C-alpha positions as CSV (number, residue, x, y, z in Angstrom):
1,M,-0.8,-19.8,3.3
2,L,0.3,-21.3,0.0
3,T,3.9,-22.4,0.3
4,D,4.7,-21.3,-3.3
5,S,3.3,-17.8,-2.8
6,P,5.6,-14.9,-1.9
7,T,4.9,-12.9,1.2
8,L,3.0,-9.7,0.7
9,W,6.2,-7.8,1.4
10,E,8.1,-9.8,-1.3
11,Y,5.3,-9.3,-3.8
12,S,5.1,-5.6,-3.1
13,T,8.8,-4.9,-3.2
14,H,9.2,-6.9,-6.4
15,H,6.5,-5.0,-8.2
16,Y,7.4,-1.6,-6.7
17,S,10.9,-2.0,-8.1
18,N,9.3,-1.4,-11.5
19,P,9.4,2.4,-12.0
20,A,6.1,2.5,-13.9
21,V,4.4,0.6,-11.1
22,A,6.0,2.8,-8.4
23,N,4.9,5.9,-10.3
24,C,1.3,4.6,-10.6
25,C,1.2,3.7,-6.9
26,L,2.5,7.1,-5.9
27,N,-0.2,8.8,-8.1
28,L,-2.8,6.7,-6.3
29,Q,-1.3,7.6,-3.0
30,D,-0.7,11.3,-3.5
31,R,-3.6,12.2,-5.8
32,C,-6.3,9.7,-4.8
33,H,-5.3,9.2,-1.1
34,Q,-5.0,5.5,-1.4
35,D,-2.9,3.3,0.9
36,V,-0.4,1.5,-1.3
37,N,0.0,-1.4,1.1
38,I,-3.8,-2.1,0.9
39,I,-3.6,-1.9,-2.9
40,F,-0.8,-4.5,-3.0
41,L,-2.8,-6.6,-0.5
42,C,-5.7,-6.6,-2.9
43,Y,-3.6,-7.8,-5.8
44,W,-1.5,-10.2,-3.8
45,H,-4.5,-11.8,-2.1
46,G,-6.4,-11.9,-5.3
47,T,-3.5,-13.7,-7.0
48,Y,-2.8,-16.3,-4.3
49,H,-5.9,-16.5,-2.1
50,G,-8.9,-15.2,-3.9
51,E,-11.5,-12.5,-3.1
52,I,-11.5,-10.6,0.2
53,S,-15.0,-10.3,1.8
54,F,-16.6,-7.0,2.7
55,K,-16.3,-7.8,6.4
56,K,-12.6,-8.6,6.2
57,M,-11.9,-5.6,3.9
58,S,-13.7,-3.3,6.4
59,A,-11.5,-4.5,9.2
60,I,-8.4,-4.1,7.0
61,L,-9.4,-0.5,6.1
62,S,-10.0,0.3,9.8
63,F,-6.7,-1.1,11.0
64,S,-4.8,0.5,8.2
65,A,-6.3,3.9,8.8
66,E,-5.3,3.8,12.4
67,W,-1.8,2.5,11.7
68,N,-1.3,5.2,9.1
69,K,-2.5,7.8,11.6
70,V,-0.2,6.7,14.4
71,A,2.9,5.4,12.5
72,I,3.2,6.0,8.8
73,R,1.9,9.6,8.3
74,P,4.0,11.1,11.1
75,L,7.1,9.5,9.7
76,R,6.3,10.4,6.1
77,S,5.6,14.0,7.2
78,A,8.9,14.3,9.1
79,R,10.8,12.7,6.1
80,T,9.1,15.0,3.6
81,N,9.7,18.1,5.7
82,L,13.4,17.3,6.3
83,K,13.8,17.2,2.5
84,I,13.0,20.9,2.4
85,W,15.6,21.6,5.2
86,T,18.3,19.8,3.3
87,S,17.7,21.7,0.1
88,Q,17.1,25.3,1.2
89,E,19.6,27.9,2.3
90,D,19.4,28.5,6.0
91,E,22.1,30.1,8.1
92,I,21.4,27.8,11.0
93,V,21.2,24.6,9.0
94,V,24.9,24.4,8.1
95,E,25.4,20.6,8.5
96,K,22.9,19.6,5.8
97,E,24.6,16.2,5.6
98,S,23.5,15.4,9.2
99,Y,19.9,16.3,8.2
100,G,20.2,14.1,5.2
101,I,21.4,11.1,7.2
102,F,18.6,11.7,9.8
103,R,16.1,11.8,6.9
104,E,17.4,8.5,5.5
105,N,17.1,7.0,9.0
106,I,13.4,8.1,9.2
107,K,12.9,6.6,5.7
108,T,14.2,3.3,6.9
109,I,11.9,3.4,9.9
110,E,8.9,4.4,7.7
111,L,9.6,1.3,5.5
112,E,9.8,-0.8,8.6
113,A,6.4,0.6,9.7
114,E,5.0,-0.4,6.3
115,K,6.5,-3.8,6.5
116,I,4.8,-4.3,9.9
117,Q,1.5,-3.2,8.4
118,Q,1.9,-5.6,5.6
119,Q,2.8,-8.5,7.9
120,S,-0.2,-7.8,10.1
121,L,-2.5,-7.6,7.1
122,M,-1.1,-10.8,5.5
123,E,-1.4,-12.7,8.7
124,F,-5.0,-11.4,9.3
125,C,-6.1,-12.3,5.8
126,V,-4.5,-15.8,5.5
127,N,-4.6,-17.1,9.1
128,G,-7.0,-14.7,10.8
129,I,-10.3,-15.3,12.6
130,L,-12.4,-14.0,9.8
131,K,-12.4,-16.8,7.1
132,D,-13.6,-15.8,3.7
133,S,-16.1,-18.2,2.0
134,K,-15.2,-16.6,-1.4
135,S,-11.5,-17.3,-1.1
136,L,-9.9,-19.1,-4.1
137,S,-13.1,-19.0,-6.1
138,G,-12.8,-17.8,-9.7
139,S,-9.8,-16.6,-11.6
140,A,-6.9,-14.6,-10.0
141,S,-7.7,-11.7,-12.4
142,S,-11.3,-11.5,-11.4
143,A,-10.4,-11.8,-7.7
144,R,-7.9,-8.9,-7.9
145,K,-10.5,-6.7,-9.6
146,A,-13.1,-7.7,-7.0
147,N,-10.8,-6.9,-4.2
148,I,-10.1,-3.4,-5.6
149,K,-13.8,-2.9,-6.2
150,T,-14.6,-3.9,-2.6
151,M,-12.0,-1.5,-1.2
152,I,-13.3,1.4,-3.3
153,T,-16.9,0.6,-2.4
154,L,-16.1,0.6,1.3
155,Q,-14.1,3.8,1.1
156,N,-17.0,5.6,-0.7
157,Q,-15.3,9.0,-0.6
158,F,-14.3,9.9,-4.1
159,D,-15.2,13.0,-6.0
160,D,-13.7,11.6,-9.3
161,L,-14.4,7.9,-9.3
162,V,-13.7,7.7,-13.1
163,T,-10.1,8.9,-12.6
164,L,-9.6,6.6,-9.6
165,E,-10.8,3.6,-11.6
166,A,-8.6,4.6,-14.6
167,Q,-5.6,4.7,-12.3
168,F,-6.4,1.2,-10.9
169,E,-6.9,-0.1,-14.5
170,Q,-3.4,1.2,-15.4
171,L,-1.9,-0.4,-12.3
172,T,-3.6,-3.7,-13.1
173,E,-2.2,-3.7,-16.6
174,L,1.3,-3.0,-15.3
175,L,1.1,-5.7,-12.6
176,E,-0.2,-8.3,-15.0
177,T,2.6,-7.7,-17.4
178,D,5.4,-7.3,-14.8
């Protein structure tokens, strides 16, 4: 890995701290069913390491789908459902503060699960067995766009590709000016 490049987690948290970037990422996650960690991987890898091959992206998508299924989605679901319990009136839920603390603990664990996913993806991409022949070829901007295109092509599940591509274009503009 390049010594002057941030880790994927550092890159992601830096950009995600921008409310406009966070909002765009949440739209991609909630409306377009995209994995924000893979999105940040595409941009980070494109910036510091070049294009990701179809073979490597396919492995990334496979791993991430399984990790989301066993770790992230159950935690996110529990956290989201607890938000309802802490805001509604219920004669049994009298200690709402306890539910809120429990919810925050789940959020911390959910973030840790995302960090583990990102560390795994970063290690796989930079030091993994599958070496990319395309890495570091061309500009960072074209590599980022190619990585997103590869991801979208391999997913091949979108009813409204125009909206999805517009969302990615908006995110690209935000990240390039952030």
